[in-house]
N, C-alpha and C positions, 0 to 999 in steps of 0.2 A: 517548349523548347524554342519555338520561333521568336518568343519574346526576347530571348537572349541574343538574338542576331540583329538587333536594331543597329542602324548606322553602318550599315554595311556588314635462339642461339645462345644465348647466354654468355656473357663475358664478365667475370667477377672482378672486383677490385683486389689489388694486392692485399695479402693478409696484414701487412704492416698498417695499411690505411684503417682497416677495421679495428686493429689493436689500439691504435692511437685514438680512434673515435671513442672506444670504451674507456681508455685510461683517463681522458680529459673530460669526463663528466656527463656524456650523453647516453648513459645507460638507462634502462627502463626505470621510471619513477624519479629520475633526477634531472633537474633543469636548472641551469645557473641562474642566479637572481637577475643578472643582466639581461636575460632572455625573456623575463616576464615583467609585466607592468601591473602594479596594484591599482585597482579601481576601487576607491573608497565607497563605503555604504552611503546610501542617500537616494534622493529622488532625481529624476530627469524627465524631459518631455520626449516621448516616443511617438513616432508617426508624424503625419502632416495632414493638414486640412486643405492644402493648396496644390497638391500634386496628383499622383495617381489614386484612383478610388480605393485600392486595397491598402493604402497607407493611412486611411482615415478611420476614425477620428484621431487627432492628436490627443494624447492622453498622458497623465502623470503616473509614473511607475516608481516604486521604491524597490531597490535591490540591496541585498546584503553585500558586503565587501567580497571581492574575488580577484583572482589574477587572470590575465589574458596574455597570450604570446605577443612578443614585440613584433614578430613577423610571422608570415605563413611558414608552415613546415616545409623544409627544403628537401631536395633530392638526397643530399648527404645524410640528413637526419632520418629520412625514411628507409634508407638502404639497409641498416642492420635489422630492422623489424622485418623487412622483406626476406632477408637471408634466414633469420630465425624461424620464419613461417613457411619455409619450403623452397625459397628461391624461385627458380623458373616454374616450378609446379604450384606455387602459392596462389591461392584465390585472390590475394591482395597484390598481384602484379600490376603495376601501372600500365596503361595502354601506351604503346609506342606509336608516335605520329610521323617519325622520320623527318626528312628535309630539315628545315630550320629548327624544329623542335628537338631532334635527336632521337635516339633509341635507348630504351631501358634494357639492361641496368647501366649501359655506358654513361648515361646522364649523370649518375652519382659521382663520376670521376670528371667528365667533361664539363658539366654545369652544376657543380655541387651546391652553389648558392642560389640556384633558381628554385621557385616554388614547385613542389612535386605536383603534377597534373595527371589526368587520366585515371583518377582513383574514385571509386564509388563512395557514397555516404557510409556505407558499411565498413569499407576499408579504412576511411578516415576515423570512424568511431573505434575500430579495433586498434588502430595505431595509438589513439589517445589513451585507451585503456591500458595498452602495453607500457606506456609511459607513466601510468599511474594518475592520469588526468582524464579529461573529457572534452567534448566539443562545447563551446560557449552556447548558451541559449540565445535566441534572437534578441531578447531585451539586453542581455549582457553585451553582445556584439555591438548593438547600436549605441548604448551608453559609452562604451569604450571608444567608439568612433567619433561621436558628436559632442561629448561632454554634457553639461547641464543647461546650456543655453539654446538648445534646439538648432544648432548651425546646420547648414545644408551639407557642407563637406567638412572633413576633419579640421581643415585650417580656417574655416570661416564661411561667409555667405557669398563671397565673390570667387568664382572659380579661378580666374587668372589674377588674383590678388598678388601684389608685389611683396615678397618676403625675402629678405636678405639678398635682394637684387635679382631674384628669380620669380618667374611667373608660371612655370611648369611644375606642378606638385604631384602629378599622378600619371601613371602609364595608361592612357586611353588611346582609342583608335587614331584620332587625328593629331596626336602629339608624339606617338612612339613609332608611327609607320606601320602599326599592326604587327607587333611581335612581343613576345614575352620578355621580361626583364629580370635581372637578379633581384632578390628581396632587398628592401631598404635603399633602392636607387634614388628615391626622391625624399630626402630628409626634411625638406621644408613642408612636406605633406603630412607630417606626423600629427596625430590627434592630440587633444589637450593633455592626455594622460601618458603619451609617449609611443603607443603602438604605430608602426609604419604600414604603408600600403593598404589602408582600409578603404581607399578609393582606387579603383582600377587594378591593373595587373592580372589578378584572377578573382572571380567570384569566390565566395567562401561558404562551404557547408556550415550550417549551424544545427543545433540539436533538434529544433522544433519541427513538427509536422506543419505543413502550410495550409492555411485557410484564408480565403479572400476577406472574410467577414470576422475574423477572430478578435480584432480590435474593438469591436462593438460589445463584446462581453468578456474581455480579458480581465483576469484578476489584476488588482493594482499593486500587488506585492509579489515579487519574485515569480512572474509568469513563466511557464514552461511550454506554452503552446497547446494546441489541441491534443486530445488523448489519442486520437487515431487520425489517419489521413492516407493519401496515396503518394504525395510528394513532400519533400523536405525543403525548408527555406534555404535559399542562397542569398548572400548579401554582398554589396560592394562594387559591383560592376567589374569589367576586365579590359584587357588590351583590345578587345573586339568591339567595345561599346564607346558611346559618346559620353559627355559630362553629365547628362541628366540621369543616366542609369548608374552613375558613380556616386549619387547622393547617399547620404547616410541612411535616410528613411526608405530608400528603394528596397522592395522585397519581391522576390519571384520564387515560384515553386519549381523544383526539379525532381525527376524520378530518382530515388535513392540508389537504384541498381546501376545507374549510368555514370560512367566517367567521361570527361571531355577535356579538350585542350585549353579550356578557359575556366575551370573550376579547381580550386585547391582548398586548403583549410588551415586554421590555426588552433592552438590548444587553450584550454582554460582549466582552472581548478579553484576550489573554494579557498577563501582566506581563513586562517584559524581565528576563532573568536578571541577577543582581546584577553580574556582570562587564560587562554592557552598560550599566548605569546610570551 
């Protein structure tokens, strides 16, 4: 947990809001094509030989094609799942942090486009299954973030690289003033495949168990992480961290039962084989 800290009543939405949400395509198992990014099959470089020890060794991985969410799951997207699973009595109720963060479930209305936070790995996985999808594997997350050329951040190897006149591409501590932002607030920070916010804003749960040494014996094709463990991998850094923890290859373990104000998640699903398309 300490690694993550480097660098410093129930009120429901009006029924109409929920009805509109269902009518326009965010029902379980349905996600608009514009909300998913296709990551083509092929190889990429995972890890790093030049940074933290748990990122080594850099190694070549092959992944089948898959889809990944363009952004993290938002408060508005999570809300119908929470309602269907018992509302205030649900085991999947996000933690409320108050103050600048707001209080659940009011957040689904007051900050609908912010990433949902305060959810455990188990709740993230349950939501993904409810949507007919899953959490990305660590390898899938990293390829979607960095592409095939081993870049440090989704937009390249220079953190403050000038892109379209901007040099701020991610929500990290010393650039945001230490607060959460709506998803897709930094379009110049998109990865080569289109996903947004894969550096900063919130760490993201992925499917894998965490092991500091897994890369030394990882399969080189569609790895899914260790068989067992006590912590799950989180990737991407957050509003609470500096640029070094927002690198694509950074990996940290977090206990899956814990929800925090700086961890969210995004969805993934398999891409149909070519003969099925």
